[in-house]
KEVEXSE-63561 format. One record per residue (C-alpha): x, y, z. Coordinates in pm, whole numbers, padded with zeros to 5 digits, always signed. Last residue first. Layout:
XYZ;...
This chain:
-02970-07589-14456;-02728-07609-14172;-02417-07601-14413;-02600-07260-14546;-02664-07143-14213;-02309-07179-14112;-02152-07048-14426;-02356-06726-14377;-02313-06667-14006;-01907-06664-14104;-01962-06429-14451;-02143-06197-14186;-01933-06233-13865;-01619-06144-14131;-01752-05869-14317;-01918-05693-14048;-01599-05672-13834;-01364-05578-14067;-01596-05301-14248;-01592-05194-13867;-01208-05189-13807;-01160-05402-13464;-00915-05632-13656;-00650-05422-13751;-00346-05688-13780;-00612-05983-13840;-00557-06356-13684;-00722-06319-13381;-01020-06153-13572;-01017-06463-13793;-00968-06698-13461;-01248-06511-13277;-01491-06598-13606;-01430-06928-13574;-01459-06948-13203;-01807-06797-13181;-01914-06993-13546;-01822-07329-13294;-02003-07200-13007;-02348-07175-13163;-02411-06810-13330;-02636-06560-13090;-02987-06454-12979;-03036-06201-12762;-03261-06211-12438;-02938-06228-12208;-02839-05896-12322;-03119-05699-12289;-03151-05849-11940;-02736-05755-11857;-02889-05380-11947;-02741-05150-12243;-02869-04780-12159;-02878-04570-12445;-03238-04535-12546;-03501-04624-12761;-03448-05026-12714;-03630-05223-12930;-03603-05185-13309;-03201-05029-13196;-03132-05369-13077;-03175-05556-13441;-02974-05239-13605;-02668-05300-13342;-02724-05661-13405;-02678-05622-13794;-02374-05379-13758;-02184-05644-13568;-02014-05469-13216;-02198-05793-13056;-02079-06091-13251;-01718-05924-13289;-01700-05961-12939;-01838-06305-12929;-01539-06424-13128;-01312-06227-12951;-01403-06427-12641;-01459-06776-12814;-01084-06711-12962;-00973-06594-12615;-01125-06877-12370;-01439-06704-12098;-01240-06682-11817;-01446-06775-11499;-01738-06606-11275;-01937-06907-11396;-01853-06836-11775;-01831-06475-11845;-01975-06190-12029;-01941-05830-11810;-02174-05530-11808;-02050-05214-11702;-02159-04915-11560;-02129-05038-11216;-01782-05100-11214;-01535-05419-11289;-01282-05500-10995;-00987-05674-11104;-00767-05988-10929;-00510-06229-10966;-00246-05844-11088;-00073-05853-11376;-00304-05679-11593;-00211-05913-11881;-00432-06173-11710;-00721-05997-11754;-00748-05966-12133;-01044-05762-12133;-01233-05768-12497;-01480-05548-12593;-01843-05412-12682;-02044-05069-12751;-02357-05194-12783;-02545-04919-12859;-02394-04819-13156;-02229-04508-13346;-02135-04359-13028;-02156-03968-12983;-02501-03999-12810;-02288-04164-12570;-02355-04540-12417;-02469-04641-12110;-02390-05040-11962;-02093-05015-12207;-02019-05413-12272;-01706-05634-12149;-01547-05954-12246;-01425-06137-12027;-01016-06308-12061;-00888-06291-11648;-00839-06123-11389;-00994-06332-11124;-01336-06123-10957;-01371-05825-10671;-01724-05767-10555;-01750-06106-10322;-01460-06036-10122;-01530-05675-10097;-01618-05619-09780;-01325-05785-09690;-01102-05501-09855;-00871-05513-10158;-00851-05109-10186;-00956-05026-10573;-00734-04887-10882;-00777-04687-11175;-00959-04375-11005;-01180-04230-11289;-01148-03839-11396;-00866-03934-11676;-00547-04076-11661;-00547-04441-11797;-00416-04760-11629;-00539-04974-11792;-00623-04898-12156;-00908-05163-12293;-00961-05300-12642;-00939-05124-13012;-01105-04818-13008;-01047-04783-12651;-01237-04862-12344;-01092-04742-12041;-01390-04498-11974;-01594-04784-11935;-01440-04840-11607;-01193-05076-11442;-01101-05114-11149;-00697-05235-11102;-00575-05347-10741;-00474-05229-10439;-00295-05363-10139;+00010-05196-10244;-00072-04908-10502;-00243-04870-10855;-00390-04507-10904;-00596-04244-10847;-00751-04490-10570;-01062-04587-10475;-01154-04750-10132;-01278-04466-09915;-01578-04402-10219;-01678-04778-10170;-02026-04680-10172;-01995-04433-10411;-01750-04678-10674;-02042-04928-10682;-01858-05246-10803;-02089-05537-10890;-02053-05482-11318;-02322-05589-11432;-02324-05996-11511;-02382-06190-11835;-02357-06564-11794;-02242-06850-12050;-02296-07147-12144;-02308-07100-12500;-02716-07278-12436;-02743-07012-12139;-02659-06721-12410;-02970-06861-12609;-02866-07062-12923;-02979-07054-13299;-02951-06765-13493;-03289-06748-13707;-03454-06483-13427;-03124-06204-13537;-03140-06271-13887;-03533-06176-13889;-03452-05906-13661;-03208-05748-13913;-03430-05807-14200;-03700-05604-14068;-03452-05269-13895;-03303-05274-14253;-03684-05280-14421;-03781-04965-14245;-03869-04860-13875;-03821-05210-13697;-04025-05129-13372;-03986-05408-13135;-04231-05431-12818;-04101-05647-12553;-04416-05913-12388;-04114-06080-12234;-04288-06411-12226;-04185-06377-12600;-04381-06661-12743;-04636-06443-12963;-04306-06230-13067;-04448-05874-13054;-04354-05603-13343;-04248-05945-13529;-04582-06109-13500;-04763-05781-13613;-04696-05819-13966;-04519-05479-13985;-04673-05174-14228;-04485-04955-14333;-04464-04537-14299;-04219-04275-14442;-04310-03937-14259;-04140-03643-14531;-04264-03368-14250;-04274-03482-13902;-04032-03195-13816;-03855-03437-13541;-03533-03419-13743;-03642-03680-14027;-03984-03918-14050;-04073-04211-13917;-04397-04438-13903;-04488-04825-13814;-04818-04962-13932;-04899-05236-13770;-05015-05605-13989;-05252-05906-13897;-05493-05708-13640;-05529-05877-13330;-05887-05893-13150;-05910-05856-12786;-06019-05471-12852;-06024-05174-12685;-05779-05031-13045;-05452-04872-13013;-05254-04537-13136;-04894-04506-13078;-04631-04173-13099;-04333-04275-12975;-04070-04159-12737;-03668-04115-12691;-03556-03978-12390;-03363-03637-12410;-03616-03368-12207;-03466-03055-12208;-03751-02834-12255;-03843-02585-12541;-03862-02817-12847;-04059-03099-12695;-04136-03317-13019;-03756-03255-13108;-03673-03303-12751;-03827-03618-12743;-03591-03805-12897;-03629-03979-13250;-03953-03951-13275;-04103-04264-13376;-04470-04321-13517;-04677-04639-13393;-04963-04771-13496;-05246-05052-13412;-05167-05173-13151;-05466-05400-13010;-05604-05358-12653;-05661-05541-12336;-05404-05801-12335;-05175-05643-12501;-05179-05346-12270;-05210-05506-11968;-04880-05776-12058;-04713-05414-12173;-04767-05285-11823;-04680-05555-11600;-04351-05558-11826;-04285-05181-11756;-04015-05242-11497;-03857-05594-11675;-03705-05378-11992;-03853-05363-12323;-04166-05121-12493;-04269-04902-12222;-03875-04697-12243;-03997-04524-12575;-04090-04202-12404;-04512-04096-12426;-04737-03937-12703;-05051-04119-12669;-05353-04208-12929;-05643-04406-12787;-05890-04604-12954;-06252-04747-12779;-06330-05092-12980;-06531-05142-12622;-06566-04810-12410;-06240-04618-12295;-06183-04565-11919;-05972-04934-11884;-05776-04761-12148;-05754-04426-11990;-05627-04579-11677;-05349-04800-11825;-05227-04518-12049;-05225-04301-11731;-05009-04502-11553;-04746-04583-11798;-04689-04192-11784;-04705-04176-11413;-04376-04429-11399;-04275-04774-11194;-04591-04918-11334;-04850-05168-11169;-05252-05156-11229;-05501-05361-11122;-05729-05126-10966;-05587-05127-10603;-05211-05141-10755;-05254-04772-10927;-05420-04561-10580;-05077-04760-10410;-04845-04689-10702;-04991-04335-10696;-04951-04278-10276;-04594-04414-10294;-04438-04662-10143;-04263-04787-10417;-04125-04459-10602;-04353-04358-10885;-04113-04237-11140;-04197-03918-11387;-04334-03848-11707;-04638-03624-11729;-04888-03804-12012;-04978-03628-12332;-05272-03823-12401;-05554-03843-12606;-05859-04055-12532;-06159-04159-12780;-06502-04359-12732;-06498-04247-12376;-06782-04436-12130;-06691-04187-11835;-06825-03950-11618;-06693-03885-11339;-06890-03781-10996;-06931-04221-10902;-07132-04393-10674;-07172-04638-10446;-06795-04764-10334;-06602-05072-10367;-06845-05214-10653;-06560-05218-10901;-06749-04914-11092;-06653-04761-10721;-06293-04840-10746;-06265-04740-11114;-06431-04415-11047;-06128-04353-10750;-05863-04492-11011;-05966-04181-11277;-05945-03918-10986;-05662-03982-10802;-05418-04096-11151;-05582-03800-11316;-05512-03548-11020;-05829-03263-11023;-05915-02965-11154;-06175-03182-11384;-06316-02978-11697;-06618-03073-11919;-06712-02968-12260;-07005-02905-12440;-07060-02933-12813;-07346-03022-13032;-07216-02980-13418;-07331-02690-13653;-06987-02620-13794;-06996-02242-13646;-07096-02481-13317;-06786-02710-13331;-06523-02453-13423;-06638-02242-13125;-06649-02483-12900;-06291-02487-12979;-06216-02204-12902;-06382-02198-12569;-06196-02513-12546;-05862-02324-12550;-05942-02032-12347;-06057-02318-12069;-05766-02495-12090;-05561-02085-12085;-05780-02031-11798;-05665-02383-11636;-05282-02379-11638;-05208-02170-11315;-05475-02451-11135;-05221-02764-11261;-05426-03026-11176;-05594-03081-11518;-05825-03345-11661;-06061-03299-12011;-06343-03391-12079;-06499-03346-12436;-06771-03369-12599;-06855-03352-12927;-07198-03449-13074;-07333-03550-13449;-06957-03548-13591;-06855-03381-13940;-06575-03572-14090;-06368-03271-14100;-06516-03158-13732;-06302-03491-13627;-05968-03328-13718;-05994-02987-13585;-06158-03082-13279;-05845-03350-13205;-05624-03052-13222;-05810-02803-13008;-05833-03103-12747;-05490-03196-12782;-05336-02829-12731;-05557-02825-12465;-05321-02544-12211;-05231-02887-11994;-05490-03192-12051;-05336-03452-11816;-05654-03666-11900;-05806-03577-12215;-06070-03812-12238;-06310-03726-12542;-06637-03864-12663;-06743-03863-12974;-07152-03895-13123;-07017-04009-13501;-07300-03845-13781;-06986-03912-14040;-06768-04163-13952;-06415-04066-13860;-06127-04224-14031;-05833-04394-13719;-05676-04177-13506;-05258-04097-13574;-05395-03723-13723;-05493-03618-13395;-05191-03704-13247;-04994-03555-13546;-05201-03252-13455;-05092-03214-13137;-04687-03267-13221;-04733-02977-13441;-04981-02750-13195;-04655-02831-12959;-04772-02997-12656;-04633-02941-12276;-04358-03174-12132;-04497-03204-11722;-04309-03474-11519;-04382-03243-11208;-04005-03102-11158;-03941-03100-11515;-04248-02874-11530;-04080-02604-11268;-03729-02629-11430;-03902-02477-11804;-04035-02230-11643;-04432-02211-11554;-04583-01903-11721;-04651-02064-12085;-04760-01843-12292;-05069-02053-12482;-05207-02139-12842;-05540-02011-12846;-05638-01810-13092;-05323-01899-13312;-05402-02243-13252;-05744-02153-13406;-05655-01948-13664;-05398-02210-13778;-05063-02217-13785;-04860-02091-14077;
């Protein structure tokens, strides 16, 4: 049952789901707000607390924070709430009035201030003035704590937000990362920040500058992995996997990081374990990827893949994204093969055991040869294909198939942009090597490893490049066993063959 405070203050939202989605705003339920508030370190009695709540919405996070802190009897509470939407301000004022009543009833001195401003504009302006570019600032900072459910919206390269953030040393492609980075800069030393955001910042090149800033200026303390954003925000049509994370503004690094998860996004039955920080952030990883092993299987898979001997480049193999972007070549697409055309392959041509072409469906099967495609068609040879986007229904994040291109009967073919493909300088792979590589990519242990740092269904070529791989001899040996089997792609067979082969290799090495 909701507490009296939340019953009094919980807003009746007037904005439609579509309107909230357009501005990237997803408001926090009391249940989720409490989980964020509980993610802070224990409070000491008699503390003077200054809270920043940027993008405050209706104030659910501030109210949950006040409930939490009052249990520790602080000396004073000062809240700074920033919200740019004037239609929500009256609800925010009502919520903070409830927070004031709670604090004063406990004899705690309470002050609050609401800024009806865009947080990025306000914070960047303050930081520029702090850097000496301007003389004064209206914005009081030195916060001890920050709590955030920031908006989630991409920033264009020439957008005003990108320009403002760049001027204060923040480079990011999404507003949510900008909010977190600014809040971190506004904290005092050893201040704490808790946020719920998409998990996408944990890996990928677009968020690398943000991760570098985060890891340079703070220590990650705790993560709670939320299975999907629509579990935390059930009224909003947002499906990206999310995390709640807590950090401290310090350059000291903890030996371990707490990682928690719970079933069905209810936050009941939460299971937590402590993971060595060098497993979460490999200090040798130039990409600063953040991995989140949620259980012992995740930890074991990370250690197993880390022990493999080869990078992709050491194997002499490359992985590329399919070069055909179909909407840019609409006039060349054909439903079926015809004179002057070659096969065009999509992920829809995948089957349980391989690649089926042609295939009846919504996607074309062919593309006309044209001068503008000279550098985009590839030789019809043996490659390993991987879906760039897997569906929620698929058991694996990485879905790989062997393409025996020569069997299609054409010298060239097209690979659509939603595919990644492994090749040797745009030349074929050895069949045995290809089957071994494909089996490795479909290995359950690799899937477990991949989920530790990839929180969405997209598999980028950059993700595949940063994996470690078995050596060539092991992959060929696996491939030979796959080719000799009558039903090689049954998952139990793949797992047994790959596991056994790699265990034998490791035993010989040691």
